[in-house]
Steps between C-alpha positions, in 0.01 A plus 500: 500500500128559430525242222645241740227572754238461229647165391518384864140607557378318191694187598357505851152552360539202266621279788207601718258453213639152433465397866149641534395361164629152580320498834180634349498241222571221750184587690292536183542138395238232546309501829706798624352731235385831644744505793773685314383850597462400864850354497637821346323721757627288789851512358499882484344543844751264660784715368341819636428353842752618758635255760374528856787590730326344800572144394832320533622185331434155638868450581508833684203397717700205634847653527645558851456878498124457441450297818294770673271553200464123455385463861230764446390324180484168684286647779268655244477177299429294812214731598354486149545122493301467823213694338524282188487185714193619688311544173641177354379298797153647462485438125687174447522154651873435476808722466864466402798722419718433195852645490653530151846660536623773271838495329702565703306390807554630852493266801384791716174517303444125493539478879263794546220341295555156654462653847179677395353175371602318816344772718178480299510119521473448123716282270813661355570364150866573433643510146851603614638140503429472128784746433747238620420285197464764227696811414343846465544482123239223498265628771478864390468687173847648541666725395218694337232413754537363855148358526456122536553289191262237370716237672467666841127524436474125439713425808286728714182337374641158591577606858166676552305209349670264745398728788138507380484122467660443840260738674199353318335833425125449456210731430372673814233712332141467607226379269354851496415569136534875560872459561694663214825422326832668577569837335837573337701824483485532119239577237318177414572309177783728390769405248788732416874529449692651792859619516750492786741776590767317301289510185400133516146438374266225618132418469271560796155339516247535780228244564126541552560583868761776448812297589796433273398182327624165629298292258213465746160404359196701611301178547723402794342745745425225754864384519721607795658839435864602544554877504860604427590854611843642426708738294653469151647160591144363522358721226765365261669805350659431161343153482214378284181414686562125492858537630418671832527282810126542583415360154744213556337438838158484335633236261626293792178540700216476245252418778548850646426856388830691502463880494802718418455830686864602460565865411846633420670759719279470808547405863285405795278814509366453148498123538262549792279716276503228233402237758205709617387566143533131408286371787212741576227234482682168512795319655810350341583146607873580505680836484873497426689827554817512288781713643857594418762766576327767291202514738697718742611721213133523396417692819721796405332839428539468124236226504245678719320652202395145404337441840171622642695604807869506600626211713528495877803699626494702177623813681804312626570358156465838330743647753787323324437691176528868414182687417431525126 
């Protein structure tokens, strides 16, 4: 028996060594050289990290028995959205809401966001109809990753570009030379390989302003600016820089500055923080807030550690979960 255990232990060790070694070597090649140790550390820490019991799945948020919790989340989101809109109106010249559905999508969420946009009197750009023409296997990175595919990114860019052209967004900034550029949520001029929860690697590059790059040129500072705020659907998880929908939008609208302020795994509270950080000394000509079903899920207690403060109605929300 001890001999069998020893053989099993050696075999397991060899398998683990092969996996770790292959991953390490992959990140040591070419421009990725030096990231192998970081990848290995992240891999180990992700295995040691325990799941937060105060978060439930996206499907569970929208199932019938979660109706009461969903109503609290909606009230909290609406209050946070009002605060976001107040700041956005002070720091931008035009606003719009972009709905990119998840897979599967939930009509309850779409109706909720459409009503919010209508109440705020801002355009509601709806990507739900696109699902009638394309299956989820084309629009999402299924089955390994349910984020938008490159195709959905291009389709989204087409729809948003049409909205921008139809509304004739123009620069509303003053000629004040002291006015500064927008400020992004990331470290400036960063280039690194990032990995999703499914083990899919992609390159992330930030521009000179601290936004995920869209191919913008720093000599275009006088062009009208479009600030895109959203979650991983805007950030472009698992996609190369040039394949995100903000980068595709920049290609379609070369006369504009398109800034990708998307950050994965966040909702309206942190998006408000990003808006305030992006526009302390200047205004954006157009702010587009991207939403989807996960924004309600993003108000659950498990995400509060990523916020400067918990959302409105946090005590009500926490009441649905046992104390840890």
